[in-house]
C-alpha positions as CSV (number, residue, x, y, z in Angstrom):
1,M,70.9,80.8,76.1
2,L,69.5,83.1,78.2
3,T,68.9,79.9,80.5
4,F,71.8,78.6,80.3
5,L,73.8,81.4,81.4
6,I,71.6,82.4,84.1
7,V,72.2,78.8,85.6
8,L,75.9,79.2,84.9
9,T,76.2,82.1,86.7
10,V,74.0,80.6,89.8
11,I,76.4,77.7,89.8
12,I,79.3,79.8,89.6
13,A,78.2,82.3,92.5
14,F,77.6,79.3,94.6
15,A,80.9,77.9,94.1
16,V,82.6,81.0,95.0
17,L,80.7,81.4,98.2
18,I,81.3,78.1,99.1
19,G,85.0,77.8,98.2
20,R,85.3,81.5,100.3
21,G,84.7,79.8,103.4
22,T,86.3,76.5,103.3
23,A,89.3,77.4,101.4
24,G,92.5,76.6,103.4
25,S,92.0,76.3,107.0
26,T,92.1,79.4,109.7
27,G,94.8,77.8,112.3
28,I,97.3,77.0,109.7
29,V,100.6,79.6,109.2
30,D,101.2,80.2,105.9
31,R,104.9,80.1,105.8
32,D,105.4,80.9,102.1
33,A,103.8,84.2,103.0
34,Q,105.8,84.8,105.9
35,R,109.1,84.1,104.2
36,M,108.1,86.6,101.0
37,N,107.2,89.3,103.6
38,A,110.4,88.8,105.3
39,E,112.7,88.5,102.4
40,L,110.7,91.9,100.7
41,T,110.9,94.0,104.2
42,A,115.0,93.0,104.0
43,I,115.0,94.1,100.6
44,A,113.3,97.3,101.4
45,G,115.2,97.8,104.5
46,Y,118.7,97.2,103.0
47,T,117.6,100.0,100.1
48,R,116.3,102.6,102.1
49,P,119.2,105.1,103.2
50,D,117.6,106.3,106.6
51,H,117.0,102.3,107.6
52,R,118.3,101.9,111.1
C-alpha cells in the first residue's frame, strides 16, 4: 500500500511538472481573459464615484 502511494505521488508530481511547461502556448493571446479583464475594469470604473 505504501509503495502504491509513493508511486502514485511520483506519477502525479511528474505530470504536474511536465504539464506546467507545455500547457498552452506563450505566443497566444488569451482573448477571454482580456475580455473579462476589460469588463471587470469597466464595472469597477462605473461603480467608483471618483472615476474620471
